[in-house]
C-alpha positions in Angstrom: -4.4 -10.4 8.8 -7.8 -12.1 8.2 -6.3 -15.1 6.5 -2.9 -16.9 6.7 -1.2 -20.0 5.5 -0.6 -23.2 7.5 3.1 -22.9 6.5 3.3 -19.5 8.2 1.5 -20.7 11.3 3.9 -23.7 11.6 6.9 -21.6 11.1 5.8 -19.1 13.7 4.9 -21.6 16.4 7.6 -23.0 18.8 5.5 -26.2 19.3 3.2 -28.1 17.0 0.0 -26.0 16.5 -2.1 -28.9 15.3 -4.1 -29.7 18.5 -5.1 -26.1 19.1 -5.9 -25.6 15.4 -8.2 -28.6 15.3 -10.2 -27.2 18.3 -10.5 -23.8 16.6 -11.7 -25.4 13.4 -14.2 -27.6 15.2 -15.7 -24.6 17.0 -15.8 -22.6 13.8 -13.5 -19.8 15.0 -11.3 -20.7 12.0 -12.3 -22.1 8.6 -10.2 -23.9 5.9 -10.3 -22.3 2.5 -10.1 -24.2 -0.8 -6.7 -22.6 -1.5 -5.3 -24.3 1.7 -5.2 -21.1 3.7 -6.9 -20.6 7.1 -9.3 -17.8 7.7 -11.0 -16.3 10.7 -14.7 -17.0 10.5 -15.4 -13.3 11.1 -13.3 -10.1 11.5 -14.8 -9.8 15.0 -13.3 -13.1 16.0 -9.8 -12.0 14.7 -10.1 -8.6 16.5 -11.3 -10.1 19.8 -8.4 -12.6 19.7 -5.9 -9.8 19.1 -7.4 -7.5 21.7 -7.4 -10.3 24.2 -3.6 -10.6 24.1 -1.3 -8.6 26.4 1.1 -6.1 24.9 4.0 -8.5 25.5 2.2 -11.4 23.8 1.4 -9.2 20.8 5.0 -8.0 20.5 6.4 -11.5 20.6 3.8 -12.8 18.0 4.6 -9.9 15.7 8.3 -10.7 16.0 7.7 -14.4 15.3 5.5 -13.8 12.3 8.0 -11.3 10.9 10.9 -13.8 11.3 8.7 -16.6 9.8 7.9 -14.4 6.8 11.6 -13.8 6.2 12.4 -17.5 6.6 9.7 -18.3 4.1 11.1 -15.7 1.7 7.9 -13.8 1.7 9.8 -10.6 2.3 10.8 -10.6 -1.4 7.2 -10.4 -2.5 5.9 -8.2 0.3 8.5 -6.3 2.3 5.8 -4.0 3.6 4.1 -6.8 5.5 7.4 -7.8 7.1 8.1 -4.1 8.0 4.7 -3.8 9.6 5.2 -6.8 11.9 8.7 -5.6 12.9 7.2 -2.1 13.6 4.9 -3.8 16.2 7.5 -6.1 17.7 9.1 -3.6 20.1 12.3 -1.6 20.3 14.6 -4.6 19.8 13.2 -5.0 16.2 13.8 -1.4 15.2 16.8 -2.2 12.9 14.9 -4.8 11.1 11.9 -2.5 10.8 14.1 0.2 9.2 15.7 -2.3 6.8 12.4 -3.7 5.6 10.9 -0.2 5.4 13.6 0.7 2.9 12.9 -2.4 0.9 9.2 -1.7 1.1 9.9 1.8 -0.3 11.9 0.4 -3.1 9.2 -2.2 -3.9 6.5 0.6 -3.9 8.6 2.7 -6.3 8.7 -0.2 -8.7 4.9 -0.6 -8.4 4.1 3.1 -8.8 3.1 3.7 -5.2 5.2 6.9 -4.9 3.5 8.6 -2.0 3.5 5.3 0.1 7.2 4.9 -0.9 8.0 8.3 0.6 6.3 7.3 3.8 8.3 4.1 4.0 11.6 5.9 3.4 10.8 8.6 5.9 9.9 6.0 8.6 13.1 4.1 7.8 15.2 7.3 8.1 13.6 8.3 11.4 14.8 5.0 12.9 18.1 4.8 11.1 19.2 8.3 12.1 18.3 7.6 15.7 20.4 4.4 16.0 24.1 4.8 16.6 25.3 1.9 14.4 22.9 2.1 11.4 24.5 0.7 8.2 25.3 3.6 5.9 24.0 1.5 2.9 20.5 1.6 4.2 20.5 5.4 4.9 21.9 6.0 1.4 19.2 3.8 -0.2 16.5 5.5 1.8 17.7 9.0 0.9 18.1 8.1 -2.8 14.7 6.5 -2.8 13.1 9.7 -1.5 14.7 11.6 -4.4 13.4 9.1 -7.0 9.9 9.2 -5.4 9.8 13.0 -5.7 11.1 12.8 -9.3 8.3 10.4 -10.1 5.7 12.7 -8.5 7.1 15.6 -10.6 7.7 17.6 -7.5 10.7 19.8 -8.0 10.7 21.3 -4.5 10.5 17.9 -2.8 13.1 16.5 -5.2 15.5 19.4 -4.5 15.1 19.0 -0.7 15.6 15.2 -1.0 18.7 15.5 -3.1 20.2 18.3 -1.0 19.7 16.1 2.1 21.5 13.3 0.3 24.3 15.7 -0.6 24.7 16.8 3.0 24.8 13.1 4.1 27.4 12.2 1.4 29.5 15.2 2.4 29.4 14.1 6.1 30.4 10.6 5.0 33.2 11.9 2.8 31.7 10.1 -0.2 32.8 12.5 -3.0 31.6 10.2 -5.8 28.0 10.1 -4.3 28.1 13.9 -3.7 29.0 14.6 -7.4 26.5 12.0 -8.7 23.7 13.5 -6.6 24.6 17.1 -7.7 24.7 16.0 -11.3 21.3 14.3 -11.0 19.7 17.2 -9.2 20.8 19.8 -11.8 19.7 17.5 -14.7 16.3 16.8 -13.2 15.7 20.5 -12.4 16.6 21.4 -16.1 14.2 18.6 -17.2 11.4 20.1 -15.0 11.9 23.5 -16.6 13.6 24.9 -13.5 16.5 26.4 -15.5 17.4 29.1 -13.0 17.6 26.7 -10.1 19.5 24.2 -12.2 22.1 26.9 -13.1 
């Protein structure tokens, strides 16, 4: 991003960043803001710095920043930012990316970002279903989240597809309780949406 906290910088660095930071401040590449955050003097400076890194450097920095955000508990306020950094941190960070994408989707549902929530859940499922040891809890949460997002968008077709997909997954897992709960929710919501024939 354009601005960042000193706390995040210190948490991301292996060594003390003070010496390099002072040089960047003196040369006006960075500026100190009144709210104790640091800011690039211009978007071009930030972009040139980012573009000047190798792919390996970028991946490592994204991983460090994501881990630092989690340590600082910023993932609770903005899981989407953490997911974004893990998505750019390479294949080894794919499980973390999927987990925080699910959390981002749930956070977006609570803040009425239903279409963005769908994207987050879909990205999470794409990764989770490709990994052999994905925790079933995260798959279940992503599938349920998709259903809730479609409900909130008043999209009966999307909701039907989402809950049928959840039913298939529950059946494959042998989770009879989830299967029945999902079936009951689907029929109730279809009736609510005026889709009586489909509900029956």
